[in-house]
LUMMI-277223 format. One record per residue: chain; z, x, y of N, C-alpha, C in turn; residue number from 1; residue in one letter. Coordinates in pm, whole numbers. Atoms other than C-alpha are relative to their C-alpha. Layout:
// LUMMI-277223
A, Z, X, Y, Z, X, Y, Z, X, Y, NUM, a $
...
This chain:
// LUMMI-277223
A, 0, 81, -118, 0, 0, 0, 0, 87, 126, 1, x $
A, -4, -88, -117, 59, 290, 232, -139, 47, 37, 2, x $
A, 138, -43, -29, -300, 406, 193, -75, -110, 70, 3, x $
A, 66, 114, -63, -415, 60, 287, 55, -17, 140, 4, x $
A, -61, 22, -130, -170, 41, 574, -44, 102, 104, 5, x $
A, 49, -99, -94, -308, 358, 732, -127, -45, 68, 6, x $
A, 128, 43, -55, -648, 199, 780, 6, -137, 65, 7, x $
A, -10, 134, -53, -528, -151, 864, 105, -6, 110, 8, x $
A, -98, 18, -107, -344, -272, 1160, 125, -66, -57, 9, x $
A, -127, 56, 42, 9, -395, 1139, -14, -149, -31, 10, x $
A, 16, 144, 24, -96, -762, 1159, -79, -25, -128, 11, x $
A, 77, 16, 123, -347, -716, 879, 88, 26, -120, 12, x $
A, -91, -30, 110, -79, -564, 659, 93, -117, -22, 13, x $
A, -89, 114, 13, 152, -854, 728, -76, -119, -62, 14, x $
A, 81, 108, 57, -129, -1097, 648, -22, 21, -149, 15, x $
A, 18, -32, 143, -191, -917, 316, 127, -30, -77, 16, x $
A, -126, 27, 66, 176, -940, 230, 23, -152, -10, 17, x $
A, -19, 145, 3, 179, -1309, 316, -94, -66, -100, 18, x $
A, 99, 57, 94, -131, -1372, 99, 24, 41, -145, 19, x $
A, -25, -45, 138, 4, -1187, -207, 52, -113, -88, 20, x $
A, -43, 110, 87, 195, -1493, -341, -113, -101, -26, 21, x $
A, 113, 92, 17, -112, -1708, -279, -102, 56, -100, 22, x $
A, 90, -67, 95, -328, -1455, -467, 57, -8, -141, 23, x $
A, -67, 9, 130, -75, -1453, -750, -9, -143, -55, 24, x $
A, 9, 140, 43, -72, -1837, -763, -144, -33, -41, 25, x $
A, 141, 26, 32, -456, -1845, -761, -36, 62, -135, 26, x $
A, 27, -67, 128, -475, -1592, -1046, 67, -76, -114, 27, x $
A, -72, 76, 102, -212, -1785, -1238, -70, -134, -27, 28, x $
A, 71, 127, 17, -404, -2115, -1179, -129, 19, -78, 29, x $
A, 123, -28, 76, -726, -1957, -1303, 31, 25, -147, 30, x $
A, -38, -26, 140, -550, -1832, -1618, 39, -130, -71, 31, x $
A, -38, 128, 58, -399, -2177, -1676, -124, -85, -27, 32, x $
A, 123, 80, 16, -742, -2341, -1625, -80, 50, -121, 33, x $
A, 74, -55, 115, -910, -2105, -1873, 74, -31, -129, 34, x $
A, -80, 33, 119, -624, -2155, -2121, -11, -147, -37, 35, x $
A, 11, 144, 25, -638, -2533, -2080, -137, -34, -56, 36, x $
A, 135, 24, 52, -1014, -2526, -2138, -9, 39, -147, 37, x $
A, 3, -45, 139, -968, -2326, -2456, 85, -90, -90, 38, x $
A, -91, 80, 82, -679, -2541, -2575, -48, -144, -15, 39, x $
A, 31, 143, 2, -808, -2889, -2482, -149, -32, -10, 40, x $
A, 141, 38, -6, -1181, -2890, -2409, -75, 40, -126, 41, x $
A, 73, -44, 120, -1305, -2687, -2708, 25, -93, -119, 42, x $
A, -20, 97, 109, -1133, -2914, -2966, -60, -137, 31, 43, x $
A, 59, 129, -37, -1248, -3221, -2769, -151, 3, -22, 44, x $
A, 145, -12, 25, -1609, -3097, -2781, -29, -1, -148, 45, x $
A, 18, -2, 146, -1567, -3031, -3151, 16, -141, -57, 46, x $
A, -19, 138, 45, -1432, -3385, -3205, -119, -87, 42, 47, x $
A, 115, 75, -47, -1718, -3523, -2996, -122, 25, -87, 48, x $
A, 117, -30, 85, -1984, -3340, -3199, 21, -57, -140, 49, x $
A, -29, 59, 131, -1810, -3453, -3521, -21, -152, 4, 50, x $
A, 18, 144, -13, -1805, -3814, -3395, -148, -35, 12, 51, x $
A, 145, 25, -12, -2175, -3792, -3300, -68, 15, -135, 52, x $
A, 58, -19, 134, -2261, -3657, -3646, 36, -118, -90, 53, x $
A, -41, 116, 81, -2059, -3938, -3810, -77, -124, 43, 54, x $
A, 75, 116, -50, -2230, -4196, -3588, -144, 5, -52, 55, x $
A, 140, -14, 46, -2576, -4060, -3678, -10, -27, -150, 56, x $
A, 2, 26, 145, -2490, -4061, -4050, 19, -149, -28, 57, x $
A, -21, 144, 20, -2359, -4419, -4024, -123, -80, 40, 58, x $
A, 122, 69, -43, -2671, -4527, -3833, -110, 14, -105, 59, x $
A, 101, -20, 104, -2897, -4373, -4100, 35, -81, -126, 60, x $
A, -42, 80, 116, -2692, -4539, -4376, -28, -147, 24, 61, x $
A, 27, 139, -33, -2720, -4872, -4198, -150, -29, -8, 62, x $
A, 145, 18, 7, -3098, -4826, -4164, -46, -4, -146, 63, x $
A, 37, 1, 142, -3125, -4744, -4537, 45, -130, -67, 64, x $
A, -49, 125, 58, -2910, -5046, -4628, -86, -118, 44, 65, x $
A, 87, 106, -51, -3125, -5270, -4407, -135, 2, -72, 66, x $
A, 128, -12, 72, -3443, -5137, -4569, 16, -43, -145, 67, x $
A, -25, 41, 139, -3290, -5185, -4915, 15, -151, -10, 68, x $
A, -18, 144, 0, -3190, -5542, -4827, -135, -71, 13, 69, x $
A, 133, 60, -16, -3544, -5622, -4707, -82, 16, -127, 70, x $
A, 73, -23, 125, -3692, -5464, -5020, 50, -93, -109, 71, x $
A, -58, 89, 101, -3453, -5666, -5235, -47, -144, 21, 72, x $
A, 48, 135, -28, -3555, -5989, -5060, -147, -15, -40, 73, x $
A, 141, 5, 38, -3926, -5909, -5105, -15, 2, -152, 74, x $
A, 5, -7, 146, -3865, -5819, -5469, 42, -132, -62, 75, x $
A, -43, 131, 51, -3681, -6148, -5523, -112, -103, 15, 76, x $
A, 113, 92, -18, -3980, -6336, -5378, -107, 25, -106, 77, x $
A, 102, -36, 101, -4221, -6148, -5606, 48, -41, -138, 78, x $
A, -56, 34, 132, -3991, -6196, -5906, -9, -150, -24, 79, x $
A, 7, 144, 13, -3985, -6569, -5836, -141, -51, -27, 80, x $
A, 138, 44, 21, -4365, -6590, -5841, -55, 43, -135, 81, x $
A, 47, -41, 132, -4403, -6412, -6175, 19, -114, -100, 82, x $
A, -20, 104, 102, -4459, -6650, -6466, 107, 45, -100, 83, x $
A, -103, -31, 100, -4179, -6670, -6720, -66, 30, -134, 84, x $
A, 52, -38, 132, -4228, -6535, -7073, -40, -124, -79, 85, x $
A, 31, 122, 75, -4223, -6888, -7213, -123, -72, 54, 86, x $
A, 120, 61, -58, -4513, -6984, -6980, -128, 74, -41, 87, x $
A, 117, -80, 37, -4745, -6723, -7134, -104, -79, -79, 88, x $
A, 104, 77, 72, -4916, -6962, -7382, -81, -89, 95, 89, x $
A, 72, 82, -98, -5004, -7187, -7087, -100, 84, 78, 90, x $
A, 90, -89, -73, -5160, -6890, -6911, -125, 30, -83, 91, x $
A, 116, -26, 85, -5382, -6805, -7207, -85, -127, -16, 92, x $
A, 74, 126, 7, -5478, -7173, -7235, -78, -24, 130, 93, x $
A, 68, 16, -129, -5564, -7179, -6863, -122, 92, 8, 94, x $
A, 116, -91, 2, -5794, -6878, -6913, -111, -59, -86, 95, x $
A, 101, 64, 87, -5969, -7058, -7201, -65, -118, 71, 96, x $
A, 55, 114, -74, -6011, -7371, -6986, -91, 47, 114, 97, x $
A, 83, -56, -107, -6147, -7162, -6699, -134, 47, -57, 98, x $
A, 124, -45, 65, -6402, -7009, -6940, -88, -120, -36, 99, x $
A, 78, 120, 34, -6508, -7354, -7062, -63, -61, 124, 100, x $
A, 51, 56, -125, -6547, -7473, -6704, -123, 77, 49, 101, x $
A, 112, -83, -43, -6784, -7183, -6634, -105, 18, -110, 102, x $
A, 94, -5, 113, -6972, -7237, -6965, -6, 141, -62, 103, x $
A, -12, -131, 64, -6849, -6910, -7110, 77, -22, -129, 104, x $
A, -63, 15, 131, -6756, -6885, -7476, 105, 110, -19, 105, x $
A, -108, -94, 34, -6420, -6721, -7558, 49, -41, -139, 106, x $
A, -32, 45, 135, -6397, -6748, -7937, 143, 32, -43, 107, x $
A, -136, -37, 43, -6065, -6567, -7983, 63, 88, 107, 108, x $
A, -73, -78, -99, -5796, -6401, -7780, 117, 68, -71, 109, x $
A, -117, -70, 55, -5546, -6136, -7882, 89, 42, 117, 110, x $
A, -91, -37, -108, -5240, -6045, -7685, 109, 92, -54, 111, x $
A, -111, -87, 35, -4960, -5793, -7683, 97, 6, 118, 112, x $
A, -104, -11, -103, -4634, -5744, -7494, 58, 140, -2, 113, x $
A, -60, -133, -11, -4484, -5424, -7368, 110, -9, 105, 114, x $
A, -110, 2, -97, -4141, -5405, -7206, -13, 121, 90, 115, x $
A, 8, -110, -96, -4147, -5197, -6890, 132, 74, 2, 116, x $
A, -135, -56, 6, -3770, -5136, -6871, 93, -114, -34, 117, x $
A, -95, 102, 41, -3465, -5319, -6996, 36, -89, 119, 118, x $
A, -33, 95, -104, -3418, -5633, -6790, -107, -20, 104, 119, x $
A, 107, 15, -97, -3737, -5589, -6592, -114, -79, -61, 120, x $
A, 115, 81, 43, -4073, -5758, -6621, -61, 53, -129, 121, x $
A, 71, -33, 125, -4271, -5763, -6945, -148, 6, 33, 122, x $
A, 144, -12, -21, -4630, -5640, -6935, -70, -71, -117, 123, x $
A, 75, 76, 101, -4856, -5885, -7120, -147, 31, 15, 124, x $
A, 143, -30, 0, -5209, -5783, -7216, -71, -101, -88, 125, x $
A, 84, 92, 78, -5477, -6025, -7331, -139, 63, -11, 126, x $
A, 135, -54, 22, -5802, -5907, -7486, -84, -109, -65, 127, x $
A, 90, 101, 56, -6099, -6130, -7557, -144, 39, 30, 128, x $
A, 143, -16, -24, -6476, -6141, -7578, -48, -126, 70, 129, x $
A, 58, 112, -74, -6659, -6360, -7330, -151, 10, -13, 130, x $
A, 145, 2, 20, -7016, -6457, -7412, -61, -113, 80, 131, x $
A, 70, 102, -77, -7262, -6644, -7196, -104, 65, 90, 132, x $
A, 97, -55, -94, -7523, -6605, -6928, 73, 89, 100, 133, x $
A, -61, -97, -91, -7461, -6322, -6686, 61, -69, 122, 134, x $
A, -50, 68, -120, -7421, -6552, -6382, 128, -77, -30, 135, x $
A, -119, 75, 37, -7168, -6769, -6567, 118, 93, -22, 136, x $
A, -109, -96, 23, -6966, -6467, -6677, 46, 61, 132, 137, x $
A, -36, -56, -131, -6977, -6324, -6326, 92, -98, 75, 138, x $
A, -86, 101, -64, -6832, -6652, -6189, 137, -5, -69, 139, x $
A, -125, 5, 76, -6572, -6656, -6466, 90, 119, 35, 140, x $
A, -79, -120, -34, -6460, -6298, -6393, 54, -11, 142, 141, x $
A, -46, 15, -140, -6443, -6371, -6020, 117, -99, 8, 142, x $
A, -109, 100, -2, -6230, -6683, -6077, 124, 53, -70, 143, x $
A, -113, -58, 73, -6016, -6495, -6325, 80, 95, 89, 144, x $
A, -69, -96, -88, -5938, -6226, -6067, 67, -70, 118, 145, x $
A, -55, 65, -119, -5868, -6473, -5786, 91, -118, -32, 146, x $
A, -82, 115, 38, -5678, -6740, -5983, 148, 25, 26, 147, x $
A, -143, -25, -12, -5332, -6586, -6001, 28, 129, 75, 148, x $
A, -29, -121, -78, -5163, -6331, -5781, 35, 120, -87, 149, x $
A, -40, -113, 84, -5044, -6121, -6076, -78, 4, -130, 150, x $
A, 90, -6, 114, -5339, -6145, -6313, -107, 102, 34, 151, x $
A, 90, -110, -32, -5542, -5824, -6323, -94, 27, -115, 152, x $
A, 96, -42, 101, -5860, -5731, -6507, 18, 151, -16, 153, x $
A, -31, -141, 24, -5760, -5401, -6663, -124, 77, -44, 154, x $
A, 122, -67, 43, -6086, -5317, -6838, -106, -106, -29, 155, x $
A, 111, 92, 14, -6427, -5471, -6866, -122, 82, -41, 156, x $
A, 127, -64, 36, -6741, -5365, -7051, -96, -107, -50, 157, x $
A, 101, 101, 31, -7067, -5548, -7117, -103, 55, -97, 158, x $
A, 109, -35, 92, -7341, -5551, -7380, -88, -124, -15, 159, x $
A, 87, 114, 27, -7641, -5767, -7459, 45, -65, -129, 160, x $
A, -40, 74, 119, -7576, -6034, -7713, -88, 40, -117, 161, x $
A, 78, -37, 119, -7680, -5944, -8066, -79, -119, -55, 162, x $
A, 72, 118, 50, -7799, -6303, -8125, -139, -9, 58, 163, x $
A, 132, -2, -61, -8093, -6245, -7890, -39, -134, 58, 164, x $
A, 28, 133, -53, -8064, -6601, -7760, -42, 9, 146, 165, x $
A, 48, 2, -137, -8255, -6667, -7443, -26, -143, 38, 166, x $
A, 18, 138, -44, -8279, -6980, -7234, -141, -24, 51, 167, x $
A, 137, 18, -43, -8641, -6922, -7142, -21, 29, 148, 168, x $
A, 12, -31, -142, -8573, -6817, -6783, -18, 151, 22, 169, x $
A, 18, -145, -13, -8665, -6453, -6838, 132, 71, -25, 170, x $
A, -120, -79, 23, -8392, -6189, -6821, 122, -62, 65, 171, x $
A, -115, 64, -64, -8174, -6410, -6598, 75, -87, -98, 172, x $
A, -65, 88, 96, -8102, -6638, -6895, 49, 72, -123, 173, x $
A, -43, -78, 116, -8025, -6357, -7142, 151, -7, -14, 174, x $
A, -143, 6, 24, -7685, -6398, -7300, 57, 141, -10, 175, x $
A, -70, -128, 5, -7444, -6108, -7252, 141, -23, -52, 176, x $
A, -137, 6, 54, -7108, -6029, -7406, 85, 100, 78, 177, x $
A, -94, -86, -71, -6817, -5889, -7210, 127, 12, -83, 178, x $
A, -131, -23, 57, -6508, -5733, -7362, 96, 13, 118, 179, x $
A, -88, 7, -116, -6228, -5817, -7119, 143, 25, -44, 180, x $
A, -145, -19, 19, -5871, -5695, -7102, 68, -39, 130, 181, x $
A, -71, 52, -117, -5646, -5887, -6864, 149, 30, -17, 182, x $
A, -142, -36, 3, -5292, -5782, -6773, 75, -84, 102, 183, x $
A, -90, 66, -93, -5008, -5975, -6615, 142, 46, -30, 184, x $
A, -142, -32, 21, -4635, -5929, -6577, 77, -130, -8, 185, x $
A, -77, 121, 26, -4383, -6185, -6701, 149, 26, 18, 186, x $
A, -146, -8, -4, -4017, -6253, -6630, 49, -19, -142, 187, x $
A, -55, 22, 135, -3811, -6220, -6948, 71, -135, -6, 188, x $
A, -72, 126, 19, -3658, -6538, -7094, 148, 26, 23, 189, x $
A, -143, -13, -28, -3309, -6579, -6956, 67, -125, -55, 190, x $
A, -62, 119, 58, -3082, -6807, -7161, 73, -81, 108, 191, x $
A, -64, 90, -95, -2952, -7109, -6973, 148, -10, -35, 192, x $
A, -145, 0, 26, -2572, -7075, -6945, 72, -105, 84, 193, x $
A, -65, 100, -87, -2509, -7365, -6701, 70, -107, -82, 194, x $
A, -58, 110, 78, -2445, -7630, -6967, 101, 44, -103, 195, x $
A, -91, -48, 104, -2237, -7408, -7195, 133, 35, 61, 196, x $
A, -134, -32, -50, -1862, -7368, -7158, 59, 111, -79, 197, x $
């Protein structure tokens, strides 16, 4: 202080002495502020970032649950439109009637069932030969594809009829034979438990 007092006037030295407690209080306040920031603000920022991460995870979970709920509703609608397993004979009869309506001969039909997974839909395949004029078979195939929402033509191949029958209209009346494989999905039979105690 003496070195400083040599260059400063007496009033400046007194002012420095008067400001020393204020400088000490300012330094102490700065240390308290830095300490308080380290003690309070850093954990608060950490809690805030943790809360934001939890919020984002909850928002994503809610979005996934909402999407799953919508998918479940759509699946329930689709499941309700599938024919039941016990309605399958009616479906094969409807295909035969459709063929008769279009003047197409379906002499026999074979079918098979394949379970997709336990409790889920059953894949039913029907195979048959359709014989008739090309235009009639074309109409029949078109109606077959557009009749039901879950009736699909899986495979189709054509050949000229071996009988050689012709209607006299040139090649337009030539009888053709199609081998058709149609697939649909069926709900499994669920036993009725309402009337049983």
